[in-house]
N, C-alpha and C positions, 0 to 999 in steps of 0.2 A: 319795593312797594312805592306806590304813587299816593302822595298826600295832597295834590293840588286841589282835589275835589273839596277839601276841608276849608279852603280860602274862598270858595264861591259864596255869593250873598245869601242863598237858601240855608246853607250849612253855617254860616256866621250867626244867622238868626237862631239856629238850633243850639249853638254854643252858648249864647247869651241867655236863652232860656234855661238851659241846664245849670249854668252858673247861678242864676238867681234863685232856682229851686234849691241848690245846695246851700247857698248862703241863708236862705229861709229856714231850712231845716237845722243848720247849725244854730242860727240865732234862737230857734225855738228850744233846742238843746240847752244853750246857756241860760235862757229864761227859766227852764225848769230847774236848773242848778241854783239860780238866784232864789226861786221859790223854797227850794230845799234849806238854803241858808236862813231865810226868814223863818221857817218852821223850826230850824234848830236853835235859832236865837230866842224865839218865843218860848220853846220848851225849856231852855236853860233859864230863862227869866222867871217863868213860873215856878220852877224848882227852887230857885234862889230866894224868891220872895216868901215861899211858903216855909222855909227854914227859919225866918224871923219870927221871934215869939208874938203871940197874940197881944194886941194892946187896945185900949179903948179907942173908938173911932174918932172922938173929938181930939185925941192926941196924934192921930195919924193923918187924918184928911185936913187939909186947909179949907175951912168952911167957906170962907169969902171968895175961893177960887171959881173961874169959870169951868163948865164941864170939860172943856177941851184945853185947860191950861196945863203947862208943863208940870206944875206942882202935883196935879192929879196923876199924870203919867208915872210919877216916881213912886207912887204907893199902890198902883194896881197890883193885883192878886196878893196883896198882904192879907194876913188873917186879923181881923179886928172883932172887937166885942161891942155890944150895946145894950143898954138897959132902959126900958121904957114900957110904953103902953101902945098897943096897935090902934091906929085910927081906922077901924074896920069899915066905916061907912065910906072911905075913900079907896077901897080895893078896886084895882082894875086887873084885867087879864091882857096879856100879850098873845094874840092869836098866831096860829100857824107855826107852831113849835112841836118838835118831836123829841121822844125819849126812848131810847132802845127801839127805834123805827115805829113806835106808836105815835099817832097824831094827837095833838091837844094843845094846851096853852100854858103859859107861866102865870102865876098869881103873884101880883105885886101889891104890898100894903105898906104905907108909911108907919114907921115906928117912932113915936113921939118920945123925945128924951126928956129928962128932968128940966132942961132949961128951956123947953118949948120948940126947940128945933127938931127936925125929923130926918131920919135917914130911910131911904126907900129899900125895903127887904124883898128879894126875890124868894118868896117862900117855897117854891118848888114847882113841879110840873103835875098837871092833872089832865086826864084823858076825857073823852066825851062820856056822857051818860047814855043809857040805853036809848033815850029819846034824841040822841045826836046833839045834845047841847053841852056847853061848858057851864059848870055850877061851881064856882069857887067855895070852898069850905069856909065857915066862920074862923076868925082868928082868934087865938087864945084871949079871953076878956081880961085876964089878970096881968099885972106887970110881968114882963118876961125878960130873960137875959138871952140873947141870941149871939151867935158866933158864925162867922162866914168870911168869904173872901171878897175883896173890893173888886168891882168891875166898872167900866168906863160907860157913859151914857151912849147909845146907839144912834147913828144917823143913817138917813136914807141914801142909798147909793143912786145911780143913774136910773135903776128901775126898782119897782116895788110899790107897795101900797103907801098911801099918805093919810095922815090923820087931820081931821078938821082943825082949823085954827082957832075956833071958838067953842065955847059950851063945854059941859062936863061929860067927858067920855068914859064908858065903862070897858071899852076894848080898845086897846092900842095896837099899832102895827109893830111897835119896837119899843124897847125901853128907852124911850126919849125923855130925859129928865127934865129938860126945859119945858116940854109940852105937858108933862105930868105936874110940874110945879105950877103951871099957869092955871090949874084948876083946883089948887089947894089953898087953904087960907093960912099957910105957913111956909117958911123957907125950908128947903132940903139941902142935904149935902150933895157935892157935885159928883159923887159916885155912889153906886148902889151896892148893897151887901147881898152876896148869893149865900143863902142859909146852908150851913152844915150841921148845926146843932142848936137846939132851943130848950130852954128850961123855964116853965114847963114845956113839954113836947106838945106838937100840934095835935088837936083832937082827933080821935079815931073817926073814921067815916061812918055815916049811917049805913044801914043795910042796902046793899046793891049800889051804893054811891062809889065813884073812882077814888082810889087813894091818892092823896097829895104826896108826892115823892120829892124829897130834897134833891137838888141836882148835885151838890157836893163840889169838891174841887175839880178843875178841868183836867183831863188826861191827854195832853197833846201828843200827837205822833208826828212823824216826819212824812208820812203820806207816800204816794207813789212817784214822787218827783225824781228820785234818783233813776228808777226803772224807765220813766218816760224820757229822761235825758239820755239814757243809753239807747233807747230805741230810736230817738232823732238822729243821734250821731251814727248809729248803725245804717239808718236809711241813707244819710248823706254820703256815707263811704260806699254803700251799694250803688247809688246813683253815679257817683264819681268813677269807681272802678268799672261799672257796667258800661258807661258811655265811653270810657277809654277803650274797653275791649271791642265795643261796637265800631269805634273808628279804625281800630287796628284791622279788624276783620275786613271792613269795606276797603280800606287801603291794600289789603293783601289781595283781595279778589281783583280789585282794578288792576294792580300790578300784574297779576297772572294774566288777566285778559290782554293787557297791553303786550306782554311778552309773547303770547300765542299770535297775536296780530302781527308782531314784528317778525317772528319766525315764518309765518304764512307769506308775508311780503317778500322776504329774503329768497325764499325757494321759488319765486316766480310763478307765472300762470301754469296750470296743469296742461301739458302738452296733449293730453288725451291718448288713446291706445295707438300703438305703432301699426302702420298700414300692412297688410298680408302681402307677402312677396309676389304672388300671382295676381295682384289686384289690377295691374295695367296690362296684362296679357290680353291680346285681342284673340 
């Protein structure tokens, strides 16, 4: 076999392109494995935090911490309780949310505790009315005892809707506790409570109105990252093996062609047909 062709400039460019492609696919595979590790860590953290007994929110959350402070991270997904009265007039909705594939919004209402401070309660998900609107139901008017999981304030990523910096909003793009607190007349805890139980319970909806559904605890899964990683590694193996087979086949064909050319050259030119014995007779 002849491999000289593989050292020509045009083929060197092909080699580099294949190597870069394989490196990119392998990197994508390892990125999926890192995402899988993140999901597993999150799943384990949620399970660990939920095993801790429920405690009053003022004993768990450092009230004077910033929303992104390490002290808040240490208590995320803990089950906490709170007793107080809803500030129903300060209810807002977080739009563009889904629940079991249905579109709708989250309903957020501050729960004012006995000391005057408040914790934001995500009371649950509500779908659209028949008129295509979001109509949050009224909060229980009496003092309530709620229980739920702590979640952190949400931040805008590189893309997504933004909220106006000033004014009192009735609709938020996300659970931005800093923005929510800016339109309240009281301080709030630096984490919000995602409702799992309420005593008394949320009022039943009126006829034809959507039901407010408590979101409950998260149910994290590992997602398809392991399968995606396997696909990327398989693609990289196919590309590497296929390219090696291609080069070997080309080298073999070129080698055979060179062997035929050498054989033809060694046998000399074709003398043509032998003259007939009587060809020169007069």
